[in-house]
C-alpha positions in Angstrom: 18.1 54.0 28.0 15.4 52.5 25.8 15.2 48.8 25.0 15.1 47.9 21.4 12.4 45.3 20.5 12.8 43.3 17.4 10.2 41.0 16.1 11.3 37.4 15.4 10.2 36.2 12.0 9.8 32.5 11.4 11.8 31.2 8.4 9.8 30.6 5.2 10.4 26.9 5.2 8.3 26.5 8.4 5.1 27.5 6.6 6.1 25.3 3.6 6.7 22.4 6.0 3.3 23.0 7.7 1.6 23.0 4.3 3.4 19.8 3.3 2.3 18.0 6.5 -1.3 19.1 6.1 -1.7 17.9 2.5 -4.1 15.0 2.3 -1.7 12.4 1.0 0.7 12.9 3.8 -2.0 12.5 6.4 -3.3 9.4 4.6 0.2 8.0 4.6 0.5 8.6 8.3 -2.8 6.8 9.0 -1.7 4.0 6.7 1.6 3.5 8.6 -0.3 3.5 12.0 -2.8 0.9 10.7 0.0 -1.1 9.1 1.8 -1.2 12.4 -1.3 -2.5 14.2 -1.9 -5.0 11.4 1.6 -6.3 11.6 0.9 -7.7 15.1 -2.2 -9.5 13.8 -0.3 -11.0 10.8 2.7 -12.0 12.9 0.4 -13.8 15.4 -1.4 -15.5 12.5 2.0 -16.7 11.1 3.6 -17.7 14.4 0.6 -19.1 16.1 -1.4 -20.7 13.3 0.6 -21.3 10.1 4.1 -22.0 11.5 2.9 -24.8 13.8 0.9 -26.3 10.9 3.9 -26.1 8.6 6.1 -27.7 11.3 3.6 -30.5 11.6 3.6 -31.0 7.8 7.4 -31.1 7.5 7.9 -33.4 10.5 8.7 -30.9 13.2 12.0 -29.9 11.7 13.3 -26.8 13.5 15.7 -24.9 11.3 16.9 -22.7 14.2 19.8 -25.1 15.1 21.1 -25.3 11.5 24.3 -23.2 11.8 27.9 -23.3 10.8 30.5 -22.6 13.5 33.4 -20.5 12.1 35.3 -20.0 15.3 34.8 -21.4 18.8 33.3 -24.6 20.2 31.1 -26.8 18.1 28.0 -27.2 20.3 24.6 -28.9 19.4 22.4 -25.8 19.7 22.7 -22.3 18.4 21.9 -20.9 21.9 24.7 -22.9 23.5 27.1 -21.8 20.8 26.2 -18.1 21.2 26.5 -18.4 25.0 30.0 -19.8 24.5 30.9 -16.9 22.2 31.3 -18.9 19.0 31.1 -17.1 15.7 28.4 -18.7 13.6 26.7 -18.4 10.3 23.0 -18.9 11.2 21.7 -20.6 8.1 18.6 -22.0 10.0 17.5 -18.5 11.2 17.8 -17.2 7.7 15.7 -20.1 6.4 13.1 -19.4 9.1 13.0 -15.8 8.0 12.5 -16.7 4.4 9.8 -19.2 5.2 8.1 -16.6 7.4 8.3 -14.0 4.6 6.7 -16.4 2.2 3.9 -17.3 4.6 3.3 -13.6 5.4 3.2 -12.8 1.7 0.7 -15.6 1.2 -1.5 -14.4 4.1 -1.4 -10.8 2.9 -2.3 -11.9 -0.6 -5.4 -13.7 0.6 -6.4 -10.9 3.0 -6.2 -8.3 0.2 -8.1 -10.6 -2.1 -10.8 -11.0 0.6 -11.0 -7.2 1.3 -11.2 -6.5 -2.5 -14.1 -9.0 -2.8 -15.9 -7.5 0.2 -15.5 -3.9 -1.0 -18.4 -2.8 -3.1 -17.3 -1.4 -6.3 -19.5 1.4 -7.6 -18.9 1.6 -11.3 -20.0 4.9 -12.7 -22.5 4.7 -15.5 -21.3 6.1 -18.7 -22.0 9.8 -18.7 -24.4 11.1 -21.4 -22.6 13.3 -23.9 -23.1 17.0 -23.2 -25.7 18.7 -25.3 -24.3 20.6 -28.3 -23.8 24.3 -27.9 -26.7 26.7 -28.8 -24.9 28.0 -31.8 -24.5 24.6 -33.3 -28.2 23.9 -32.8 -29.1 27.1 -34.6 -26.7 26.3 -37.5 -28.3 22.8 -37.8 -31.8 24.5 -37.9 -30.7 26.9 -40.6 -29.2 24.0 -42.6 -32.5 22.1 -42.3 -34.6 25.1 -43.4 -32.3 25.7 -46.4 -32.4 22.0 -47.4 -36.2 22.1 -47.1 -36.4 25.2 -49.4 -34.3 23.4 -52.1 -36.7 20.5 -52.2 -39.8 22.6 -52.5 -41.2 22.2 -56.0 -42.0 25.5 -57.8 -45.7 26.2 -58.3 -46.8 24.1 -55.5 
C-alpha cells in the first residue's frame, strides 16, 4: 500500500499580506506607533509632573476630582468614598480634568512640533535648469538662421 503525498499550497492572500506588510509606508507607520507610545510617557510626565501642578497653583489648588453628582446611594464628601460605598455618580470633575489634560497635552505637542520643525534643516532644492532643447529643434533653428541670413544678403555684394 503506497502513501499518497500531497503538497500543501499556501493561499494566495498570504503572499499578498506579506507584500502589504513589507511596503515602506506600513513599516514607517509601525515605527511611528512605537515611537509615539514611548513619547506618550514623556508627554504624560510633562503634563502631570510639570504643568498640572503649576496650573493647580495658578487656580488656587482646586482639585476637580471631587466634583461629582450622586445619582443613587449615599452622598459622601469624596468621590473615592462614594465609589467605595457603591454610589452611582456622574464624575464631572474627572471629565473636567481629562479636558484640561487634553488641552495641556495639545499645547505641549504644538510647541514640541514647532521646536522640531525649527531645528530641522530644510533643504530647498534650487530650481532646476530647463532641459536643453532636442537636437532636431537646434538643427531647425540653425536652418532658420541660415535662411534668414540669405534673405538679408544684398545682391552684388
